[in-house]
C-alpha positions in Angstrom: 92.5 64.9 168.1 96.3 64.5 167.4 96.2 61.3 169.6 93.7 59.8 167.5 95.4 60.6 164.3 98.4 59.1 165.4 96.1 56.1 166.4 94.9 55.9 162.7 98.4 56.2 161.5 99.3 53.4 163.2 96.3 51.6 162.0 96.9 52.0 158.4 101.0 51.2 158.7 99.5 47.8 160.2 97.2 47.5 157.4 100.0 48.3 154.7 102.6 45.8 155.9 99.6 43.1 156.3 99.1 44.0 152.6 102.8 43.8 151.7 103.4 40.8 153.6 100.0 38.9 152.1 101.7 40.4 148.5 105.1 39.0 149.1 103.1 35.4 150.0 101.6 35.5 146.8 103.8 36.4 144.5 106.9 34.2 146.1 107.9 31.4 143.9 107.3 27.8 145.4 109.0 25.3 143.9 107.3 22.2 141.8 106.2 19.3 143.5 108.2 16.3 142.2 108.3 13.7 144.1 110.7 10.4 143.3 109.7 7.3 142.9 109.9 5.8 146.4 108.0 9.2 148.1 104.9 8.3 145.6 104.9 4.9 146.8 104.6 6.3 149.7 101.9 8.8 148.7 100.2 5.5 147.2 100.7 3.3 150.9 99.3 6.7 152.8 96.3 7.1 150.5 95.1 3.9 151.1 95.5 3.6 154.6 93.7 7.5 154.5 90.9 5.7 152.4 90.6 3.1 154.8 90.6 4.9 157.8 87.8 7.6 156.5 85.9 4.6 155.4 85.9 3.3 159.2 84.3 6.6 160.7 81.0 6.8 161.8 79.5 9.4 159.6 76.2 10.0 159.3 75.4 11.8 156.0 71.1 12.1 156.8 68.8 9.5 158.5 65.7 7.7 157.9 62.6 8.4 160.1 60.8 5.3 160.3 57.6 6.3 161.3 54.5 4.8 163.6 51.5 4.0 163.0 50.2 6.8 165.2 52.3 9.2 162.8 54.1 10.9 165.8 56.5 8.6 166.5 59.8 7.4 164.6 62.9 5.6 165.2 66.3 5.6 163.3 69.9 3.8 163.2 72.7 5.9 163.5 76.2 4.3 162.5 79.1 4.4 165.3 81.8 3.5 166.1 83.1 0.1 165.0 80.4 -0.8 162.4 78.0 -0.9 165.1 74.8 0.9 164.8 72.7 2.9 167.8 68.6 2.8 167.5 67.0 6.1 168.7 63.4 6.7 169.7 61.8 10.0 169.2 58.4 11.0 170.3 57.8 14.3 167.6 55.1 15.2 169.5 56.9 16.1 173.3 60.0 16.5 171.6 61.6 13.9 173.0 64.6 11.7 172.1 66.1 8.5 173.5 68.1 5.2 172.7 65.3 2.6 171.9 67.6 0.0 173.7 71.2 -1.2 174.6 72.7 -2.1 171.1 75.0 -4.9 172.4 72.1 -6.3 175.1 69.6 -6.6 172.3 72.0 -8.3 170.0 73.1 -11.1 173.1 69.6 -11.7 173.9 68.7 -11.9 169.9 71.6 -14.6 169.4 70.4 -16.4 172.2 67.0 -16.9 170.9 68.3 -17.7 167.2 70.7 -20.1 169.0 73.4 -18.4 166.8 76.0 -15.4 167.5 75.0 -12.1 166.4 78.0 -9.5 166.9 76.6 -6.1 167.8 78.4 -5.0 164.5 75.7 -7.2 162.8 72.7 -5.7 164.2 71.0 -4.3 161.3 67.4 -3.7 161.9 65.2 -2.5 158.7 61.7 -3.1 159.9 60.6 -2.5 163.6 57.3 -1.2 165.6 56.4 0.0 169.0 53.7 -0.8 171.3 51.5 1.8 171.6 53.0 1.9 175.4 56.5 2.2 174.0 57.1 -0.7 176.2 57.4 -3.3 174.1 59.3 -3.5 170.2 58.6 -6.2 167.3 61.6 -6.3 165.1 63.1 -8.3 162.1 66.6 -9.5 162.1 67.2 -11.2 159.1 64.0 -13.6 157.9 63.2 -13.8 162.4 60.8 -11.2 163.7 61.2 -11.1 167.6 58.9 -9.4 169.6 61.0 -8.0 173.2 59.8 -6.0 176.4 62.2 -3.2 176.8 62.3 -3.1 180.3 64.2 -6.6 181.0 65.1 -7.7 177.1 63.5 -10.6 176.8 63.0 -11.9 173.6 61.2 -14.0 171.9 59.8 -15.1 168.0 56.5 -13.8 166.7 53.8 -13.9 163.8 52.2 -10.5 165.1 54.2 -8.4 162.5 51.8 -6.7 160.8 52.4 -3.0 161.2 51.7 0.1 159.1 55.2 0.8 156.9 55.8 4.4 155.3 58.7 5.7 152.8 59.1 9.3 153.7 61.0 9.1 150.5 58.0 8.7 148.6 56.6 11.4 147.2 53.2 12.9 148.6 51.7 12.5 144.9 52.6 9.8 142.6 54.0 11.2 139.7 53.5 10.0 136.2 56.3 10.3 133.5 54.4 12.1 131.0 56.1 9.8 128.0 55.9 6.7 129.1 53.1 5.7 126.9 49.9 6.0 126.3 47.5 3.4 128.8 44.6 2.3 126.7 41.5 0.3 127.8 38.9 -1.6 125.0 36.1 -1.8 126.8 34.3 1.8 127.2 33.4 3.6 130.7 29.7 2.3 130.7 30.7 -1.2 129.8 28.7 -1.2 126.4 31.4 -1.6 124.0 34.8 -3.1 123.2 37.0 -1.6 120.6 39.3 -3.8 118.7 41.6 -4.0 116.0 41.3 -6.3 113.3 43.7 -6.5 110.0 45.3 -2.8 110.9 41.5 -1.1 111.2 39.2 -0.1 114.0 36.1 -1.9 115.0 33.7 -1.7 118.3 31.2 -4.6 119.2 28.8 -4.1 121.3 29.0 -6.0 124.7 25.2 -6.4 125.1 24.6 -7.3 121.7 25.5 -8.6 118.4 26.2 -5.2 116.8 29.4 -4.7 115.3 30.5 -1.2 113.9 33.9 -1.0 111.6 35.2 2.6 111.5 37.7 2.2 109.6 38.9 0.5 106.1 42.6 2.0 105.0 44.5 0.7 107.7 47.0 -2.4 107.3 48.9 -4.5 108.9 52.0 -2.2 107.9 50.1 1.2 108.8 47.8 -0.1 111.2 45.1 2.1 113.7 45.8 2.0 117.1 46.3 3.3 120.7 42.4 3.4 121.5 41.6 5.5 124.0 37.4 6.4 125.3 35.8 9.5 125.9 35.0 9.3 129.3 30.7 9.3 128.5 31.3 6.3 126.1 30.2 8.2 122.8 33.7 8.6 121.3 37.0 6.8 121.2 40.3 8.3 120.0 42.9 6.3 117.7 46.1 7.1 115.4 46.7 6.1 112.1 50.2 4.4 113.0 53.1 4.7 110.5 55.7 2.4 112.7 59.4 2.9 111.6 61.6 0.1 113.5 64.4 1.1 115.9 67.6 0.4 114.5 70.2 -1.6 117.0 73.3 -1.2 117.7 76.2 -4.1 118.6 78.8 -5.2 120.9 80.8 -8.5 121.3 81.6 -10.0 124.6 84.8 -11.4 124.0 85.5 -13.6 127.4 82.3 -15.2 128.0 83.4 -18.5 130.1 82.9 -22.1 128.6 83.3 -20.6 125.4 85.9 -20.3 122.2 84.2 -17.5 120.3 83.2 -13.9 120.8 79.4 -13.5 121.5 77.3 -11.2 119.3 75.0 -9.1 121.5 72.6 -5.9 120.0 70.2 -3.7 121.6 67.3 -1.4 120.0 68.8 2.3 120.4 68.0 5.3 118.2 70.6 7.5 117.4 70.2 11.5 116.3 68.6 11.8 112.9 67.0 8.3 113.2 63.1 8.3 112.2 60.3 7.7 114.5 57.0 6.3 114.2 54.2 8.8 113.6 50.4 8.7 114.6 47.5 10.6 112.8 45.3 11.3 115.7 41.2 10.9 114.8 37.8 10.5 116.4 35.3 8.2 115.9 32.3 8.5 117.2 29.5 5.7 118.5 26.3 8.1 117.7 26.9 8.4 114.0 29.6 5.5 113.5 31.6 8.7 112.2 35.3 9.4 111.6 36.6 12.9 111.7 40.2 13.6 111.7 41.8 15.8 114.4 43.0 19.0 112.9 46.3 18.5 114.2 49.6 17.4 112.5 51.4 13.9 112.7 52.7 12.9 116.1 56.4 12.3 115.4 58.0 11.9 119.0 57.5 10.3 122.4 54.4 7.9 120.7 50.9 8.3 121.3 50.4 11.2 124.4 47.7 10.8 127.5 44.9 12.8 126.9 43.1 14.7 129.5 39.5 14.8 129.5 37.9 18.5 130.9 35.9 17.6 134.3 32.5 16.9 133.7 32.5 17.7 130.1 33.7 14.6 127.1 33.5 16.9 124.3 37.1 18.5 124.8 40.5 17.0 125.6 44.0 18.0 126.1 47.3 16.5 125.3 50.8 17.6 125.3 53.0 18.0 122.6 57.1 18.4 121.8 58.4 19.3 118.7 60.9 17.2 117.3 64.4 19.0 117.8 63.1 20.5 121.3 62.1 24.3 120.3 58.7 24.0 120.8 56.2 22.8 123.7 52.3 22.9 123.2 49.2 21.8 125.2 46.7 21.0 123.0 43.1 21.0 123.4 40.7 19.3 120.9 37.3 19.2 120.3 35.7 16.2 119.4 32.7 17.3 117.4 34.7 19.2 114.9 38.1 17.9 115.2 39.2 21.5 115.8 42.2 22.2 117.6 43.7 25.2 120.1 46.7 25.9 121.6 45.9 26.4 125.7 49.9 26.8 126.0 52.6 27.4 122.8 56.2 27.7 124.2 58.7 28.5 121.3 62.6 29.3 121.8 65.2 29.9 119.7 67.6 27.9 121.4 66.0 24.6 123.4 63.1 23.6 126.1 64.5 21.3 128.5 62.0 18.5 127.5 62.7 16.4 130.6 62.2 19.4 133.2 58.8 20.7 131.7 56.6 20.2 134.4 52.3 19.7 134.2 49.7 19.3 136.8 46.3 19.3 135.6 43.3 20.4 138.1 40.3 19.4 136.5 38.1 20.8 138.8 38.9 24.3 138.6 40.5 24.1 134.8 43.6 25.0 135.4 47.2 23.6 135.0 50.3 24.0 136.9 53.0 24.8 134.6 56.9 25.2 134.8 58.8 26.8 132.8 61.8 29.0 131.7 60.1 31.0 129.4 61.0 34.1 131.4 64.8 33.4 131.3 64.7 31.5 134.7 62.9 28.6 136.2 59.4 29.4 137.4 55.7 27.9 137.7 52.8 29.5 136.0 48.6 28.7 136.8 47.3 28.7 133.5 43.9 28.7 132.6 42.7 25.9 130.3 39.3 28.3 129.2 41.3 31.6 128.3 44.6 30.0 128.1 45.7 33.1 130.1 48.7 32.8 132.5 49.5 33.9 136.2 52.7 33.7 137.6 53.0 32.1 140.8 57.0 32.0 141.3 59.2 35.0 139.8 62.9 36.6 140.6 66.2 35.8 139.8 66.2 31.9 140.9 65.5 28.6 139.9 62.7 26.6 140.8 64.1 22.8 140.9 61.3 20.7 141.6 57.9 20.3 142.4 57.4 18.4 145.6 53.2 18.5 145.8 50.5 20.4 144.7 47.6 21.1 147.7 44.5 21.7 145.4 42.1 22.5 148.5 44.3 25.0 150.4 45.5 25.8 146.6 49.3 25.7 147.3 52.5 24.5 145.9 55.4 22.6 147.8 58.5 22.9 146.1 62.2 23.0 146.3 64.0 25.8 144.8 67.9 27.4 144.6 69.0 30.7 143.9 66.5 32.8 146.1 68.7 33.2 149.4 70.6 35.9 149.0 75.1 35.4 149.6 74.5 31.6 149.7 75.9 29.5 146.6 73.1 29.6 144.1 72.8 26.0 144.1 71.5 25.3 147.3 68.1 23.8 147.5 65.6 25.3 149.9 62.3 24.4 150.6 59.2 26.3 149.8 55.6 26.6 150.2 53.6 29.1 148.4 50.0 30.3 146.8 48.2 29.7 143.8 48.5 33.2 143.4 51.7 33.9 144.2 51.6 35.1 147.8 52.5 34.2 151.3 55.9 32.6 149.7 57.5 30.6 153.1 60.8 29.3 153.5 61.0 26.1 155.4 64.6 26.1 155.0 65.5 29.1 155.9 69.4 27.8 157.3 72.6 28.2 155.3 73.3 24.9 153.3 71.9 22.2 150.9 69.0 20.8 152.5 67.0 17.7 151.9 63.8 16.9 153.4 61.3 14.7 154.7 57.7 14.4 155.8 55.8 12.5 158.2 52.8 11.0 157.2 49.8 13.6 157.0 52.8 16.2 156.6 52.5 17.6 160.4 56.4 17.0 160.9 59.7 17.3 158.5 62.8 16.0 159.0 65.5 18.9 157.5 69.0 17.7 156.9 71.3 20.4 155.8 75.2 20.8 155.3 77.6 22.2 152.8 80.5 20.2 151.1 82.9 21.4 153.7 80.6 21.7 156.9 78.8 18.7 159.4 75.1 17.8 158.2 72.9 18.9 161.1 69.4 17.1 160.9 66.4 18.9 163.0 63.0 17.5 163.3 60.9 20.5 162.7 56.9 21.3 162.8 54.9 22.2 159.4 52.7 24.7 160.7 55.1 26.9 162.9 58.6 25.8 161.0 60.2 25.9 164.7 62.6 23.5 165.4 61.0 20.9 167.9 64.9 19.2 168.2 68.2 18.8 166.8 68.4 14.9 166.4 71.8 14.9 165.5 75.1 17.0 164.4 77.6 15.3 162.9 80.9 15.2 165.1 84.0 15.6 162.7 87.1 15.3 165.5 87.5 11.8 164.2 87.8 12.7 160.5 89.8 15.5 161.2 92.5 13.8 163.4 93.2 11.8 160.1 94.8 15.0 158.7 92.6 15.3 156.2 91.8 18.9 154.1 88.5 19.5 153.7 87.5 21.0 150.4 87.1 24.6 149.9 84.8 26.0 148.1 86.2 28.5 145.1 84.3 31.1 143.2 85.7 32.9 140.7 84.4 34.8 137.6 82.8 33.9 133.8 84.0 34.6 130.5 81.4 37.5 130.4 83.2 39.0 133.6 80.3 38.8 135.7 78.6 35.8 135.9 80.0 33.6 139.2 81.6 30.3 138.4 81.4 27.6 141.1 83.4 25.1 142.1 85.5 23.1 145.1 89.0 22.2 145.7 90.6 19.1 147.3 94.2 19.3 148.3 96.5 16.5 149.6 96.1 15.7 153.5 100.3 16.0 153.7 100.2 19.3 151.3 103.8 21.4 151.6 102.8 25.3 151.5 106.3 25.7 149.8 105.4 23.4 146.8 103.4 23.7 144.0 100.9 20.2 142.7 100.0 19.3 139.3 96.0 20.3 139.2 93.4 17.6 138.1 89.8 18.5 136.8 87.1 16.3 137.3 85.1 17.0 134.1 81.5 16.5 133.6 80.0 19.6 131.4 76.5 17.6 130.7 74.1 20.1 130.1 71.2 18.1 131.7 72.1 19.2 135.5 74.8 20.8 137.5 77.9 18.4 138.9 80.0 20.3 141.7 79.1 18.7 145.3 77.2 20.9 147.6 76.7 18.2 150.3 79.2 17.4 153.2 80.5 14.1 152.3 84.1 12.2 152.7 84.2 9.3 150.6 85.1 10.1 146.8 87.4 9.9 144.4 88.6 13.2 144.1 89.5 13.3 147.9 91.7 9.9 147.0 93.3 11.4 144.5 94.6 14.4 145.5 96.3 12.3 148.4 98.5 11.3 145.5 100.7 14.7 145.4 97.5 16.7 143.3 95.3 19.5 143.5 91.7 17.9 142.2 89.0 20.5 141.1 85.4 20.2 140.2 83.7 23.1 138.6 80.1 23.6 136.7 80.6 26.2 134.1 78.3 27.7 131.9 75.9 25.5 129.1 75.5 23.0 132.6 71.6 23.8 134.5 70.2 25.0 137.6 71.2 28.4 136.6 69.5 31.2 134.1 68.7 29.9 130.9 71.1 32.4 129.4 73.9 30.6 131.5 72.1 26.8 130.2 71.7 28.4 126.6 75.6 28.3 125.9 75.3 24.3 125.3 72.9 24.8 122.3 74.8 23.4 119.4 77.9 23.7 121.1 78.4 20.2 123.8 82.5 21.0 122.7 82.4 24.6 124.6 82.3 22.5 127.7 82.7 25.4 129.8 86.1 25.2 129.1 86.1 29.5 129.0 84.6 29.5 132.5 87.3 26.6 134.2 90.0 28.1 132.4 89.2 31.1 133.8 88.3 29.7 137.3 91.5 27.6 137.3 93.7 30.5 137.0 92.3 32.7 139.1 92.4 29.9 141.7 96.4 29.5 140.7 96.6 33.7 141.0 95.3 33.0 145.0 97.2 30.1 145.5 100.5 29.3 144.4 100.4 26.0 145.2 98.1 25.2 142.0 100.6 24.7 139.1 98.3 25.4 136.3 101.5 24.4 134.2 101.1 20.7 134.8 96.8 20.5 134.5 95.2 16.9 133.5 91.3 16.2 133.5 89.3 13.1 133.9 85.7 12.0 133.0 83.2 9.4 132.4 80.4 9.4 129.3 79.8 13.0 128.5 82.7 13.7 130.7 84.9 11.5 129.1 83.6 13.1 125.6 85.0 16.6 127.4 88.2 15.5 128.9 89.7 13.9 125.4 88.0 17.4 123.7 90.4 19.2 126.5 93.4 18.0 124.9 91.9 18.1 121.3 90.4 22.2 122.0 92.5 23.8 125.0 96.3 21.6 124.2 97.8 25.0 125.6 96.0 24.5 129.5 95.1 21.0 129.1 98.7 18.2 129.5 96.8 14.7 130.4 93.6 13.3 130.2 92.0 10.5 130.8 88.1 9.8 128.9 86.3 6.8 130.2 83.1 5.7 127.7 83.0 9.0 126.4 80.4 9.7 123.7 83.1 11.2 120.8 80.9 11.8 118.5 77.3 13.2 119.2 75.7 11.5 116.1 76.8 8.1 117.6 75.3 8.6 120.9 71.5 8.4 121.9 68.9 10.8 120.1 67.2 11.6 123.3 69.9 13.2 124.7 72.3 14.9 121.8 69.2 16.0 119.7 67.8 17.5 123.4 71.0 19.7 123.1 72.6 19.6 119.6 69.0 19.8 117.7 67.0 18.2 115.1 68.1 17.8 111.9 71.4 16.8 112.4 73.6 19.4 110.8 76.9 20.3 109.7 78.2 21.5 113.6 77.5 18.2 114.9 80.8 16.8 112.6 82.4 20.3 113.5 82.4 19.6 117.2 83.3 15.6 116.9 86.2 14.4 118.8 86.4 11.8 115.8 86.4 14.7 113.2 88.8 16.9 115.1 91.4 13.6 116.2 94.3 15.7 114.3 93.9 17.9 116.7 95.5 16.2 119.7 98.3 17.4 121.6 99.4 15.8 125.4 98.5 12.8 126.6 95.5 10.9 126.4 94.2 7.6 128.1 91.1 6.3 126.6 89.0 3.4 128.4 86.5 1.7 127.3 84.0 -1.9 128.3 83.6 -3.6 125.3 79.8 -4.7 127.0 78.8 -0.8 127.3 75.2 -0.5 126.2 74.6 3.2 127.4 77.0 4.7 124.7 78.1 2.3 121.8 81.4 1.0 122.7 82.2 2.3 118.4 82.5 5.6 119.7 85.6 5.1 121.7 86.9 2.9 119.1 86.2 4.8 116.3 87.7 8.0 117.9 90.8 5.6 118.4 91.0 4.9 114.9 91.3 8.2 113.9 93.7 8.9 116.1 95.9 6.4 114.6 95.5 7.4 111.0 96.4 10.6 112.4 99.5 8.9 113.7 98.6 10.3 117.2 100.0 8.4 120.3 97.6 7.5 123.3 97.2 4.8 125.3 93.6 2.4 125.1 92.2 0.5 127.8 89.6 -2.1 126.7 88.1 -3.8 129.6 85.9 -7.4 128.7 82.6 -8.0 129.8 82.1 -4.6 131.4 79.3 -1.8 130.7 79.0 1.9 130.9 81.7 2.9 133.5 84.6 4.5 134.5 86.6 1.0 134.2 86.1 0.0 137.9 89.1 -0.6 140.2 91.1 -1.7 137.8 90.7 1.3 135.4 90.7 4.1 138.3 94.3 2.4 139.1 95.3 2.9 135.7 94.2 6.5 135.6 96.2 7.1 139.0 99.0 5.6 137.7 98.4 7.5 134.4 98.3 11.0 136.3 101.8 10.1 138.4 103.5 9.8 135.2 102.5 12.1 133.1 101.9 15.0 135.6 104.2 14.8 138.2 106.9 12.8 135.9 107.8 10.4 138.2 107.2 6.3 137.6 104.2 4.9 139.4 104.4 1.5 141.4 105.2 -1.5 139.5 101.9 -3.3 139.5 103.3 -7.2 138.4 105.8 -7.0 141.4 105.6 -6.5 145.2 106.8 -3.0 145.2 103.9 -1.3 147.3 103.6 -4.2 150.1 107.7 -4.1 150.6 107.9 -0.7 151.3 104.7 -1.0 153.2 106.0 -3.2 155.2 108.8 -0.9 155.9 107.0 1.7 157.6 
């Protein structure tokens, strides 16, 4: 007993010493990394060498299976050293994988047949199919087709190139964007009548005789009737009295068009928040009694004339979808063509917003049902709605998010979908793939392994290829059976030994609490390859707080700007704060009428938690950069949180949400345009600028009007604020391209490392590089 107590005492003593050492290490001050100009030059050279080395590495993030006509076999290409490609043949039924052929030998033979050299690193095959006995292969190189005997590598040109191709990345069911416009047909389904517009009024004429019916007289060229569609039984047609509104234009000038001496004025149509839209008033017209009946519904003033869904086998009822402007109400409305009366089958209302682009509806006319995906219970889930009764049944449920519907199997009454946040103990953004019955039973996870998953299916869906990884864990690609979900064979598992030999520090996933003290905020950390643990490095945040998605990378990737910038002597981070998507509705709602918030409260707490754990992170020197909405966010950091952020690079930012595109800004800021638009504008708040700011804009930006940046610059100048401005002639919506990215790096070196970057208009970098 005493011996046991002695051992326990020793154990706890060791723990105490370890804890004290760890605490000392955490509290030990580290000197700030402040390189000399010469050291900075070497960092640039080292970063360029690493960028070049990483790009040459044979890293495969995924594979594209090229399925053969028998749907049991496929081939794929795999990148190997020296930018060469090896080709593999897989028999899914037998679970066998082998090299399709020797790439060098094949390249040599093809060179002989074509009469021109084809180096093995230029052997890039995009189309290829094998004979039934697998002894011959027909492939396309550039514009030439060849048939090759794999037993002796004898190749000859061929014209026998017909084969059944299949794109595994295409969805099983073609998805029509709900607001892409009504498809109309002037001819009735029974081919007896043709509808037409004359003088703004609706007419119908017989295709079998001379009869002509004029349905309206109050139409005009200024306010015509139109968007005509027929009922399936050809007895009624639906059309709209239209009040057109011209879309206003925005302008920009191309200053440097070759061969000219004057700037070229360009314009394009561009709806901005608050602009008027064309309205559509629905009417029903009867062929039988030549009557006109107004539908008992308000005018449509958003997204144009809707797609009509007629009830199967019954031309008396149709439904259409309506999103109210302001995005706070979504309806599926049923119309009775005999009475014009309407009934709301689905009527969703919210105090914040309904994310219109993620509303999903799939109509099942045979059973009078609708698959509907909504956030109405606080999480994005699928419902089964009975069109006849309006009753809703929850299909998926829980504190997780349905990300997308892959397909709906009407016969088996199953939904195939992907989701995130369901698998406990994982990053809640990781995507997994599932299948579930319409009744909410028999939920199956096709991808139970930890990681962020991407699937492609074979034709007929007997097999699927699952590619999964994490931001710092190499990809695995496995072939699985859809019936059993068992792995047939592992196709690839990326070897990282060559990558790690460069000295790269793989990114770290870091989690800290949000402003509410409860919610987890997820982000990533990139560090310099040659980081000195006894130094503290400035922190640069790559920011994009657009509410339309989440943005922190979840899958493995080596080549990205954050990794590259870190090599200059920075710790670079990216964070998804509150107000972004793919979490709960409450998490997302933070952005409502509140885009200036940009999750900054969560971001700052996250970086403070990182610095508390890692003293190498110097949060007294924090920079931030972003593009588009990220440009708005990065400039906003210096306006609204200058106590934390010290330097910012803002590219093509939407600095005032009234200047930017209507559909994006009204989705989050609401309609009508209220005082909160002005209150949150970077332009309105230009007088608050502290710290160092670089603005970048392309003069030909047709996404965010360039005047958004110019008006911000004007306001800064009027408030006597000093900043840098880079306008790039001829460039569109961009971070500035290669030139802008160099300016960004130099800007952060100057303002966060307190050292002059390379003198670009000399050979300074080249000279130092040659000395090494």
